[in-house]
C-alpha positions in Angstrom: 1.0 -5.6 2.4 -1.4 -5.5 5.4 -4.0 -8.2 5.9 -7.3 -7.0 4.5 -5.6 -4.8 1.9 -8.1 -4.9 -1.0 -5.2 -5.3 -3.5 -4.5 -8.7 -2.1 -8.1 -9.8 -1.4 -9.3 -9.3 -5.0 -8.9 -12.5 -7.1 -7.2 -10.7 -10.0 -7.5 -13.7 -12.4 -10.8 -15.4 -12.4 -12.2 -18.4 -14.1 -15.9 -19.3 -14.5 -17.2 -22.0 -16.9 -20.1 -19.6 -17.8 -17.9 -16.6 -18.6 -15.7 -16.5 -21.8 -16.0 -20.3 -22.2 -14.0 -20.8 -19.0 -10.9 -19.0 -20.2 -9.1 -17.3 -17.3 -9.7 -13.6 -17.4 -8.7 -10.4 -15.6 -11.0 -9.1 -12.8 -13.1 -6.2 -13.9 -12.6 -6.8 -17.6 -13.5 -9.1 -20.5 -9.8 -9.6 -21.3 -8.4 -13.1 -21.0 -5.0 -14.0 -19.8 -4.3 -15.2 -23.3 -5.3 -11.9 -24.8 -3.0 -10.0 -22.5 -0.1 -12.3 -23.4 -0.9 -11.7 -27.1 -0.8 -8.0 -26.5 2.6 -8.3 -24.7 4.0 -10.6 -27.4 3.0 -8.0 -30.0 5.1 -5.4 -28.3 2.5 -3.7 -26.0 4.1 -2.5 -22.8 2.1 -1.8 -19.6 1.4 1.8 -20.6 -0.1 0.8 -24.0 -2.1 -2.0 -22.4 -3.6 0.3 -19.7 -4.2 3.1 -22.3 -6.2 0.7 -24.6 -7.9 -1.0 -21.7 -8.5 1.5 -18.9 -10.6 -1.0 -16.9 -7.5 -3.0 -16.2 -5.2 -2.3 -13.2 -1.4 -2.6 -12.9 -1.9 -5.3 -10.2 -4.3 -7.3 -12.4 -2.0 -7.3 -15.4 0.9 -8.5 -13.2 -1.4 -11.2 -11.8 -2.3 -12.4 -15.3 1.4 -12.7 -16.2 2.1 -14.5 -13.0 -0.9 -16.8 -13.6 0.6 -17.7 -17.0 3.9 -18.6 -15.4 2.0 -20.9 -13.0 0.2 -22.5 -15.9 3.0 -22.7 -18.4 1.6 -25.8 -20.2 -1.5 -23.8 -21.1 0.4 -20.7 -22.3 3.6 -22.4 -23.7 3.5 -20.4 -27.0 4.2 -17.2 -25.0 7.4 -18.3 -23.3 11.0 -17.8 -24.7 13.5 -20.7 -24.5 15.0 -19.0 -21.4 11.7 -19.2 -19.6 10.8 -15.6 -19.8 7.5 -14.3 -21.3 7.7 -12.9 -24.8 7.5 -9.1 -25.2 8.0 -6.1 -22.9 7.3 -6.6 -19.3 7.0 -4.0 -16.6 9.9 -1.6 -16.0 11.4 -1.6 -12.5 9.4 1.6 -11.8 6.1 0.1 -13.0 6.7 -3.0 -10.8 7.7 -0.9 -7.7 5.2 -1.4 -4.9 3.7 -4.6 -6.3 3.8 -7.6 -4.0 6.9 -9.8 -4.4 5.1 -12.6 -6.2 4.0 -10.1 -8.9 7.6 -8.8 -9.5 9.1 -12.0 -11.0 12.0 -11.1 -13.4 11.3 -12.2 -17.0 7.6 -12.9 -16.1 6.3 -9.6 -14.9 9.4 -7.4 -15.1 11.6 -7.2 -18.2 14.4 -9.7 -18.3 17.6 -7.9 -17.7 
């Protein structure tokens, strides 16, 4: 990814004490990281999430899953004993082209 690429300059997960009671949320939406994890845990794959929430972006959802992995203590309910996130992640095709930090197996992409 080139420097100045808007995909990397956007802060995809934002936190503001005055917005959604300070709960981390996805840029451009009112969906919190927790709500995205709940959708995934309930079997929603990327296509279903983006169909129901067209304001979201593939990069933003991946960033939310990555954020959860970096804050496991806050989202412990959504992790399996093997350390992967519950529910369907991205397929290899869906993750293609995402920056490396957003392609973590078991976090963003489906555990193989």
